[in-house]
Backbone as ProteinMPNN parsed JSONL, in Angstrom:
{"seq_chain_A": "XXXXXXXXXXXXXXXXXXXXXXXXXXXXXXXXXXXXXXXXXXXXXXXXXXXXXXXXXXXXXXXXXXXXXXXXXXXXXXXXXXXXXXXXXXXXXXXXXXXXXXXXXXXXXXXXXXXXXXXXXXXXXXXXXXXXXXXXXXXXXXXXXXXXXXXXXXXXXXXXXXXXXXXXXXXX", "coords_chain_A": {"N_chain_A": [[64.497, 113.291, 144.81], [62.388, 111.312, 146.257], [60.922, 111.483, 148.658], [60.517, 114.151, 149.155], [58.677, 116.644, 150.628], [57.567, 118.888, 149.323], [57.472, 118.049, 146.666], [55.711, 115.889, 146.843], [53.37, 117.217, 147.629], [53.063, 118.881, 145.374], [52.697, 116.92, 143.39], [50.229, 115.888, 144.246], [48.545, 118.127, 144.035], [48.828, 118.985, 141.357], [48.473, 116.669, 139.965], [50.234, 115.236, 138.369], [53.348, 113.727, 137.39], [55.589, 115.21, 139.044], [58.158, 114.657, 139.725], [59.292, 113.751, 137.387], [59.404, 116.086, 135.897], [60.945, 117.749, 137.506], [63.624, 116.55, 138.392], [65.532, 116.959, 140.404], [64.166, 117.907, 142.518], [61.842, 120.427, 143.796], [62.459, 122.277, 145.608], [64.727, 124.027, 145.417], [63.878, 125.74, 143.411], [61.684, 126.909, 144.573], [62.899, 128.278, 146.709], [64.508, 130.005, 145.212], [62.509, 131.498, 143.885], [61.301, 132.757, 146.066], [63.446, 134.351, 146.932], [63.811, 136.015, 144.689], [61.332, 137.371, 144.651], [61.507, 138.633, 147.168], [63.729, 140.272, 146.731], [62.701, 141.995, 144.736], [60.688, 143.217, 146.219], [62.194, 144.545, 148.203], [63.623, 146.389, 146.639], [61.482, 147.912, 145.643], [60.325, 148.896, 148.017], [62.496, 150.305, 149.017], [63.144, 152.2, 147.051], [60.86, 152.998, 145.725], [60.492, 152.404, 143.148], [59.63, 150.158, 140.58], [61.299, 147.135, 140.265], [63.528, 146.161, 137.67], [65.378, 145.028, 134.889], [65.41, 145.713, 132.256], [65.629, 148.374, 131.524], [68.198, 148.931, 131.988], [70.224, 149.373, 130.009], [69.511, 151.871, 128.776], [69.563, 153.545, 131.044], [72.224, 153.327, 131.819], [73.548, 154.302, 129.566], [72.95, 156.923, 129.888], [74.951, 158.052, 131.339], [77.026, 158.523, 129.536], [76.075, 159.554, 127.155], [74.747, 162.4, 125.532], [72.369, 162.438, 124.285], [68.952, 163.173, 123.972], [67.088, 161.151, 124.417], [68.36, 159.418, 126.252], [68.719, 161.024, 128.413], [66.462, 161.3, 129.874], [64.433, 161.933, 132.726], [63.638, 159.634, 134.206], [65.631, 157.79, 133.598], [68.058, 158.98, 134.348], [67.721, 159.411, 137.093], [67.53, 156.849, 138.089], [69.743, 155.411, 137.445], [72.025, 154.758, 139.026], [71.229, 152.831, 141.036], [70.319, 150.897, 139.309], [72.615, 149.965, 138.051], [73.929, 148.791, 140.221], [72.002, 146.853, 140.831], [72.039, 145.252, 138.477], [74.728, 144.414, 138.442], [74.643, 142.978, 140.804], [73.028, 140.81, 140.052], [74.703, 139.498, 138.2], [77.047, 139.066, 139.762], [75.949, 137.612, 141.882], [75.168, 135.243, 140.58], [77.704, 134.365, 139.802], [78.987, 133.964, 142.302], [77.338, 131.958, 143.371], [77.804, 129.933, 141.462], [80.564, 129.488, 141.791], [80.559, 128.649, 144.467], [79.138, 126.268, 144.342], [80.567, 124.82, 142.59], [79.863, 124.687, 139.964], [80.686, 126.355, 137.923], [81.058, 127.743, 134.697], [80.703, 127.137, 131.152], [77.6, 125.974, 130.28], [75.889, 125.018, 128.304], [74.631, 123.488, 125.331], [73.888, 124.868, 123.2], [74.484, 126.573, 120.193], [76.727, 129.375, 119.832], [75.887, 131.361, 117.933], [73.138, 131.054, 117.902], [72.493, 131.746, 120.507], [73.251, 134.433, 120.432], [71.495, 135.437, 118.447], [69.065, 134.911, 119.736], [69.367, 136.604, 121.934], [69.259, 139.109, 120.68], [66.616, 139.046, 119.714], [65.273, 138.914, 122.158], [65.971, 141.389, 123.219], [64.652, 143.119, 121.408], [62.055, 142.293, 121.929], [61.737, 143.125, 124.619], [61.638, 145.853, 124.337], [59.387, 146.22, 122.673], [57.426, 145.037, 124.275], [57.528, 146.703, 126.407], [59.121, 146.108, 128.652], [60.745, 143.397, 130.42], [60.257, 139.791, 130.494], [60.568, 138.765, 133.083], [60.335, 141.077, 134.624], [57.694, 141.927, 134.06], [56.394, 139.554, 134.818], [57.159, 139.054, 137.538], [57.167, 141.549, 138.969], [55.151, 143.127, 137.741], [52.803, 141.461, 137.545], [52.678, 140.866, 140.218], [52.001, 143.338, 141.242], [49.515, 143.604, 140.3], [49.131, 144.698, 137.724], [47.261, 145.395, 134.905], [48.285, 145.567, 132.268], [50.7, 144.174, 132.498], [49.783, 141.624, 133.187], [48.41, 140.897, 130.843], [50.629, 140.975, 129.106], [52.211, 138.859, 130.182], [50.559, 136.643, 129.723], [50.56, 136.686, 126.927], [53.354, 136.314, 126.47], [53.69, 133.687, 127.459], [51.927, 132.186, 125.827], [53.037, 132.669, 123.244], [55.585, 131.572, 123.65], [54.902, 128.892, 124.028], [53.843, 128.219, 121.509], [56.07, 128.737, 119.837], [57.908, 126.884, 120.909], [56.591, 124.496, 120.287], [56.573, 124.617, 117.465], [59.334, 124.677, 116.913], [60.096, 122.19, 118.007], [58.572, 120.493, 116.375], [59.796, 120.982, 113.978], [62.104, 119.677, 114.35], [64.369, 120.809, 115.395], [67.291, 120.921, 117.263], [69.392, 121.603, 120.132]], "CA_chain_A": [[64.135, 113.003, 146.177], [60.995, 110.885, 146.273], [60.239, 111.84, 149.882], [60.47, 115.609, 149.296], [57.275, 117.021, 150.877], [57.081, 119.816, 148.296], [57.146, 117.28, 145.464], [54.498, 115.114, 147.127], [52.27, 118.172, 147.562], [52.886, 119.288, 143.979], [52.089, 115.78, 142.699], [48.826, 115.786, 144.635], [47.81, 119.288, 143.53], [48.867, 119.061, 139.898], [48.04, 115.404, 139.388], [51.177, 114.72, 137.398], [54.613, 113.293, 137.973], [56.508, 116.341, 139.17], [59.507, 114.102, 139.785], [59.795, 113.692, 136.012], [59.679, 117.447, 135.452], [61.967, 118.327, 138.383], [64.294, 115.392, 138.986], [66.331, 117.359, 141.561], [63.257, 118.493, 143.496], [61.389, 121.785, 143.502], [62.869, 123.147, 146.713], [65.624, 125.095, 144.976], [63.101, 126.703, 142.635], [60.86, 127.642, 145.544], [63.791, 129.225, 147.393], [64.862, 131.03, 144.225], [61.352, 132.369, 143.697], [61.148, 133.59, 147.267], [64.519, 135.359, 146.922], [63.51, 136.997, 143.632], [60.233, 138.201, 145.152], [62.026, 139.451, 148.259], [64.57, 141.309, 146.121], [61.822, 142.974, 144.081], [60.004, 143.972, 147.282], [63.175, 145.433, 148.834], [63.886, 147.504, 145.716], [60.307, 148.778, 145.601], [60.187, 149.588, 149.304], [63.634, 151.206, 149.217], [63.258, 153.263, 146.041], [59.563, 153.362, 145.164], [60.54, 152.092, 141.721], [59.478, 148.738, 140.304], [62.566, 146.566, 139.809], [63.571, 145.655, 136.311], [66.69, 145.182, 134.274], [65.322, 146.047, 130.834], [66.023, 149.771, 131.308], [69.605, 149.059, 132.371], [71.013, 149.962, 128.921], [69.22, 153.297, 128.66], [70.018, 154.292, 132.213], [73.694, 153.343, 131.8], [73.974, 155.208, 128.497], [72.751, 158.308, 130.324], [76.242, 158.535, 131.852], [77.984, 158.857, 128.484], [75.44, 160.139, 125.97], [73.94, 163.607, 125.737], [71.136, 162.296, 123.518], [67.766, 163.454, 124.781], [66.457, 159.879, 124.789], [69.014, 158.829, 127.42], [68.763, 161.988, 129.506], [65.144, 161.394, 130.496], [64.475, 161.939, 134.192], [63.523, 158.276, 134.761], [66.894, 157.085, 133.426], [69.117, 159.644, 135.113], [67.508, 159.256, 138.536], [67.564, 155.445, 138.519], [70.889, 154.707, 136.867], [72.96, 154.232, 140.024], [70.764, 151.579, 141.625], [70.191, 149.879, 138.254], [73.935, 149.357, 137.861], [74.133, 147.91, 141.372], [71.053, 145.757, 140.635], [72.525, 144.371, 137.414], [75.962, 143.791, 138.931], [74.234, 141.989, 141.798], [72.56, 139.619, 139.337], [75.878, 138.823, 137.642], [77.915, 138.601, 140.851], [75.231, 136.563, 142.613], [75.294, 134.008, 139.799], [79.102, 133.941, 139.868], [79.245, 133.444, 143.651], [76.643, 130.67, 143.466], [78.514, 128.967, 140.624], [81.826, 129.149, 142.449], [80.266, 127.93, 145.713], [78.636, 124.924, 144.046], [81.485, 124.16, 141.666], [79.239, 124.546, 138.647], [81.023, 127.517, 137.092], [81.517, 127.432, 133.345], [79.736, 127.102, 130.062], [76.756, 124.815, 130.561], [74.873, 124.826, 127.283], [75.031, 122.902, 124.058], [73.364, 125.75, 122.162], [75.54, 127.265, 119.46], [76.819, 130.805, 120.147], [75.111, 132.211, 117.032], [71.745, 130.978, 118.33], [72.397, 132.561, 121.721], [73.319, 135.839, 120.005], [70.219, 135.766, 117.779], [68.047, 134.934, 120.783], [69.568, 137.833, 122.709], [68.734, 140.23, 119.881], [65.15, 138.947, 119.732], [64.82, 139.27, 123.509], [66.105, 142.846, 123.324], [63.547, 143.723, 120.66], [60.824, 141.986, 122.671], [61.605, 143.95, 125.82], [61.245, 147.201, 123.916], [58.008, 146.161, 122.187], [56.572, 144.706, 125.411], [57.753, 147.706, 127.462], [59.678, 145.448, 129.821], [61.142, 142.008, 130.218], [59.324, 138.782, 130.997], [60.646, 138.671, 134.538], [59.797, 142.311, 135.195], [56.234, 141.845, 133.994], [55.924, 138.387, 135.558], [57.378, 139.144, 138.976], [56.748, 142.837, 139.534], [53.888, 143.593, 137.158], [51.701, 140.622, 138.002], [52.635, 141.033, 141.668], [51.328, 144.594, 141.566], [48.215, 143.5, 139.621], [49.071, 145.567, 136.556], [46.563, 144.746, 133.789], [49.181, 145.46, 131.113], [51.651, 143.097, 132.765], [49.065, 140.348, 133.135], [48.222, 140.616, 129.416], [51.944, 140.654, 128.546], [52.641, 137.533, 130.618], [49.749, 135.67, 128.983], [51.093, 136.671, 125.555], [54.675, 135.679, 126.512], [53.548, 132.245, 127.651], [51.324, 131.611, 124.619], [54.027, 132.708, 122.163], [56.625, 130.593, 123.98], [54.366, 127.553, 123.775], [53.747, 128.036, 120.056], [57.433, 128.653, 119.288], [58.482, 125.608, 121.336], [55.951, 123.436, 119.502], [57.049, 124.723, 116.082], [60.745, 124.277, 116.896], [60.148, 120.749, 118.232], [58.03, 119.84, 115.177], [60.787, 121.121, 112.906], [63.226, 118.816, 114.665], [65.551, 121.601, 115.765], [67.89, 120.542, 118.547], [70.492, 122.535, 120.473]], "C_chain_A": [[62.667, 112.597, 146.25], [60.245, 111.301, 147.523], [60.122, 113.332, 150.118], [59.018, 116.04, 149.469], [56.728, 117.991, 149.83], [56.696, 119.073, 147.029], [55.88, 116.465, 145.655], [53.278, 116.02, 147.028], [52.001, 118.582, 146.117], [52.26, 118.173, 143.161], [50.593, 115.709, 142.975], [47.999, 116.91, 144.024], [47.722, 119.26, 142.01], [48.412, 117.767, 139.228], [48.968, 114.896, 138.31], [52.491, 114.402, 138.078], [55.612, 114.435, 137.977], [57.944, 115.853, 139.202], [60.113, 114.002, 138.387], [60.175, 115.075, 135.503], [60.821, 118.08, 136.231], [62.723, 117.205, 139.089], [65.147, 115.72, 140.216], [65.469, 118.008, 142.643], [62.87, 119.918, 143.121], [61.81, 122.776, 144.575], [63.746, 124.298, 146.266], [64.889, 126.158, 144.161], [62.223, 127.548, 143.548], [61.705, 128.679, 146.273], [64.192, 130.355, 146.443], [63.726, 132.015, 143.994], [61.126, 133.294, 144.872], [62.203, 134.693, 147.282], [64.287, 136.428, 145.853], [62.396, 137.935, 144.092], [60.68, 139.133, 146.261], [62.89, 140.588, 147.718], [63.736, 142.4, 145.458], [61.112, 143.839, 145.12], [60.953, 144.96, 147.948], [63.464, 146.63, 147.937], [62.696, 148.458, 145.69], [60.162, 149.573, 146.896], [61.31, 150.605, 149.527], [63.691, 152.377, 148.263], [61.923, 153.787, 145.547], [59.48, 153.085, 143.679], [60.41, 150.589, 141.562], [60.785, 148.227, 139.704], [62.447, 146.08, 138.375], [64.916, 145.946, 135.693], [66.599, 145.664, 132.826], [65.67, 147.502, 130.544], [67.473, 150.017, 131.7], [70.42, 149.754, 131.277], [70.772, 151.459, 128.809], [69.751, 154.084, 129.851], [71.543, 154.351, 132.262], [74.207, 154.289, 130.716], [73.774, 156.669, 128.881], [74.022, 158.893, 130.927], [77.119, 159.11, 130.742], [77.383, 159.542, 127.264], [74.618, 161.37, 126.357], [72.614, 163.546, 124.981], [69.935, 162.449, 124.443], [67.085, 162.179, 125.274], [67.043, 159.321, 126.078], [69.083, 159.775, 128.613], [67.397, 162.21, 130.146], [65.29, 161.24, 132.01], [64.482, 160.52, 134.776], [64.822, 157.49, 134.616], [67.988, 157.676, 134.312], [68.957, 159.391, 136.608], [67.606, 157.804, 139.009], [68.835, 154.72, 138.095], [71.834, 154.114, 137.906], [72.476, 152.897, 140.597], [70.603, 150.51, 140.569], [71.533, 149.209, 137.961], [74.218, 148.385, 139.001], [73.247, 146.668, 141.238], [71.592, 144.752, 139.619], [73.826, 143.687, 137.82], [75.657, 142.728, 139.977], [73.746, 140.701, 141.156], [73.759, 138.814, 138.841], [76.762, 138.259, 138.756], [77.25, 137.501, 141.68], [75.326, 135.226, 141.893], [76.717, 133.467, 139.869], [79.432, 133.333, 141.23], [78.581, 132.073, 143.821], [77.391, 129.597, 142.681], [79.828, 128.537, 141.257], [81.597, 128.317, 143.712], [79.829, 126.495, 145.453], [79.544, 124.157, 143.096], [80.934, 123.995, 140.266], [79.573, 125.671, 137.69], [81.499, 127.065, 135.718], [80.374, 127.434, 132.358], [78.907, 125.849, 130.2], [75.67, 124.593, 129.525], [75.476, 124.194, 126.041], [74.574, 123.776, 122.889], [74.517, 126.518, 121.512], [75.526, 128.763, 119.77], [75.984, 131.695, 119.222], [73.632, 132.194, 117.411], [71.522, 131.79, 119.605], [72.397, 134.044, 121.366], [72.002, 136.266, 119.361], [69.083, 135.836, 118.797], [68.144, 136.187, 121.633], [69.029, 139.054, 121.985], [67.206, 140.218, 119.909], [64.583, 139.314, 121.104], [64.893, 140.782, 123.702], [64.978, 143.569, 122.61], [62.231, 143.5, 121.415], [60.642, 142.836, 123.918], [61.211, 145.374, 125.474], [59.787, 147.201, 123.478], [57.044, 145.927, 123.349], [56.691, 145.67, 126.577], [58.208, 147.06, 128.77], [59.98, 143.996, 129.535], [60.131, 141.051, 130.843], [59.373, 138.699, 132.515], [60.096, 139.925, 135.215], [58.28, 142.304, 135.201], [55.719, 140.711, 134.882], [56.046, 138.521, 137.06], [56.773, 140.426, 139.532], [55.38, 143.28, 139.026], [52.693, 142.793, 137.627], [51.544, 140.765, 139.513], [51.93, 142.314, 142.094], [49.964, 144.695, 140.861], [48.057, 144.47, 138.456], [48.371, 144.842, 135.407], [47.459, 144.569, 132.558], [50.172, 144.322, 131.304], [50.986, 141.729, 132.686], [48.838, 139.949, 131.683], [49.553, 140.23, 128.781], [52.384, 139.25, 128.924], [51.85, 136.446, 129.887], [50.272, 135.557, 127.545], [52.46, 135.993, 125.52], [54.546, 134.161, 126.568], [52.967, 131.592, 126.403], [52.313, 131.58, 123.458], [55.133, 131.688, 122.41], [56.151, 129.17, 123.696], [54.297, 127.26, 122.278], [55.143, 127.875, 119.445], [58.077, 127.321, 119.662], [57.891, 124.453, 120.531], [56.446, 123.442, 118.055], [58.497, 124.24, 115.982], [60.872, 122.754, 117.075], [59.645, 119.986, 116.989], [59.006, 119.901, 114.004], [62.031, 120.267, 113.166], [64.508, 119.554, 115.042], [66.002, 121.154, 117.149], [69.018, 121.513, 118.851], [71.72, 122.156, 119.739]], "O_chain_A": [[61.791, 113.461, 146.3], [59.026, 111.463, 147.465], [59.668, 113.746, 151.185], [58.204, 115.833, 148.569], [55.548, 117.924, 149.486], [55.707, 119.42, 146.382], [55.065, 116.356, 144.739], [52.272, 115.652, 146.423], [50.849, 118.627, 145.685], [51.39, 118.43, 142.329], [49.79, 115.498, 142.065], [46.885, 116.682, 143.551], [46.653, 119.487, 141.443], [48.014, 117.77, 138.063], [48.523, 114.183, 137.411], [52.707, 114.779, 139.23], [56.384, 114.606, 137.034], [58.85, 116.557, 138.757], [61.324, 114.153, 138.227], [61.15, 115.225, 134.766], [61.587, 118.867, 135.674], [62.481, 116.943, 140.267], [65.451, 114.819, 140.998], [66.0, 118.598, 143.585], [63.48, 120.535, 142.248], [61.546, 123.973, 144.462], [63.534, 125.434, 146.691], [65.236, 127.338, 144.215], [62.042, 128.745, 143.326], [61.283, 129.824, 146.438], [64.212, 131.523, 146.832], [63.95, 133.223, 143.918], [60.801, 134.469, 144.7], [61.896, 135.84, 147.606], [64.539, 137.61, 146.088], [62.504, 139.151, 143.941], [60.279, 140.297, 146.295], [62.798, 141.724, 148.183], [64.028, 143.587, 145.602], [60.952, 145.044, 144.929], [60.565, 146.094, 148.23], [63.541, 147.761, 148.417], [62.877, 149.675, 145.712], [59.908, 150.777, 146.87], [61.096, 151.644, 150.151], [64.22, 153.434, 148.607], [61.849, 154.892, 145.009], [58.519, 153.48, 143.019], [61.01, 149.826, 142.319], [61.313, 148.808, 138.756], [61.382, 145.644, 137.937], [65.519, 146.988, 135.947], [67.624, 145.992, 132.229], [65.982, 147.83, 129.399], [67.929, 151.16, 131.742], [71.227, 150.633, 131.581], [71.725, 152.236, 128.752], [70.321, 155.163, 129.686], [72.095, 155.354, 132.715], [75.192, 154.999, 130.925], [74.365, 157.557, 128.266], [74.154, 160.114, 131.016], [77.866, 160.063, 130.965], [78.119, 160.057, 126.422], [73.902, 161.378, 127.358], [71.826, 164.491, 125.029], [69.915, 161.917, 125.553], [66.572, 162.126, 126.392], [66.304, 158.803, 126.915], [69.467, 159.364, 129.708], [67.193, 163.184, 130.871], [66.155, 160.514, 132.499], [65.225, 160.23, 135.713], [65.095, 156.608, 135.43], [68.748, 156.944, 134.947], [69.945, 159.18, 137.312], [67.75, 157.556, 140.206], [68.982, 153.528, 138.365], [72.396, 153.045, 137.669], [73.24, 151.933, 140.636], [70.732, 149.325, 140.877], [71.579, 148.017, 137.657], [74.695, 147.275, 138.766], [73.698, 145.555, 141.505], [71.599, 143.547, 139.872], [74.001, 142.496, 137.562], [76.328, 141.697, 140.035], [74.022, 139.614, 141.663], [73.825, 137.6, 139.037], [77.177, 137.101, 138.694], [77.918, 136.568, 142.127], [75.539, 134.191, 142.525], [76.921, 132.259, 139.982], [80.089, 132.295, 141.3], [79.19, 131.143, 144.351], [77.588, 128.485, 143.172], [80.163, 127.353, 141.257], [82.354, 127.388, 143.992], [80.116, 125.604, 146.252], [79.315, 122.978, 142.829], [81.486, 123.239, 139.466], [78.827, 125.921, 136.744], [82.261, 126.105, 135.604], [79.224, 127.702, 132.707], [79.463, 124.751, 130.236], [74.625, 124.027, 129.846], [76.661, 124.347, 125.747], [74.841, 123.461, 121.73], [75.4, 127.039, 122.192], [74.463, 129.356, 119.949], [75.424, 132.691, 119.682], [72.943, 133.204, 117.261], [70.489, 132.441, 119.762], [71.63, 134.821, 121.935], [71.457, 137.322, 119.685], [68.234, 136.725, 118.722], [67.127, 136.768, 122.01], [68.416, 139.929, 122.597], [66.576, 141.257, 120.105], [63.534, 139.95, 121.196], [63.988, 141.384, 124.278], [64.412, 144.524, 123.142], [61.403, 144.404, 121.522], [59.522, 143.229, 124.244], [60.516, 146.03, 126.25], [59.026, 148.086, 123.868], [55.977, 146.538, 123.409], [56.045, 145.491, 127.609], [57.741, 147.419, 129.851], [59.528, 143.436, 128.536], [59.265, 141.457, 131.619], [58.334, 138.577, 133.163], [59.462, 139.836, 136.267], [57.651, 142.63, 136.208], [54.737, 140.876, 135.605], [55.131, 138.139, 137.789], [55.962, 140.388, 140.457], [54.548, 143.753, 139.801], [51.687, 143.359, 138.056], [50.427, 140.785, 140.03], [51.335, 142.376, 143.17], [49.348, 145.76, 140.841], [46.97, 145.002, 138.229], [48.832, 143.785, 134.975], [47.397, 143.539, 131.887], [50.452, 143.582, 130.36], [51.576, 140.78, 132.169], [49.047, 138.791, 131.321], [49.617, 139.274, 128.008], [52.884, 138.516, 128.072], [52.422, 135.436, 129.477], [50.407, 134.453, 127.016], [52.712, 135.177, 124.634], [55.209, 133.441, 125.82], [53.462, 130.554, 125.963], [52.416, 130.571, 122.761], [55.571, 131.011, 121.48], [56.909, 128.345, 123.185], [54.656, 126.167, 121.84], [55.367, 126.979, 118.63], [58.724, 126.693, 118.824], [58.612, 123.535, 120.139], [56.71, 122.383, 117.487], [58.843, 123.485, 115.073], [61.659, 122.108, 116.383], [60.218, 118.967, 116.603], [59.045, 119.009, 113.157], [62.903, 120.15, 112.304], [65.597, 118.981, 115.009], [65.201, 121.027, 118.075], [69.543, 122.169, 117.951], [72.753, 122.809, 119.886]]}, "name": "protein", "num_of_chains": 1, "seq": "XXXXXXXXXXXXXXXXXXXXXXXXXXXXXXXXXXXXXXXXXXXXXXXXXXXXXXXXXXXXXXXXXXXXXXXXXXXXXXXXXXXXXXXXXXXXXXXXXXXXXXXXXXXXXXXXXXXXXXXXXXXXXXXXXXXXXXXXXXXXXXXXXXXXXXXXXXXXXXXXXXXXXXXXXXXX"}
């Protein structure tokens, strides 16, 4: 949409062809960002807990495991809303996909690469004490110094990995 006011503003501010980067406009991303921020604010205001999905596994395992690690107060007291939160993410994506007719497998990436990436992301969330979205949305939003450092590291590592992968000629 060449006449999209958000794209015109972004072009002027960033000084680059946003239309090339976002051929379908930036409006949907802006709305998505607002909804994510609103969701994080509602969870914080309603529970006093910073939203995040990276502790979903531990809090869910607290239902079935007597291991001391999973019976920590922070997992037991937050497990109910974390299940609802995670189901909301999955169901929200499913409803959107069904409503827009875009439901289905939409990647050319091989399943083994997705699996390996998932494992690396899981390890990263443990090492970084949270996921990229948790640190980026909630941590930076609450001015957490640790989250700000984590986000800077995430972005720098992503840039280096993307450059190395592109230089190696790896394609999906």
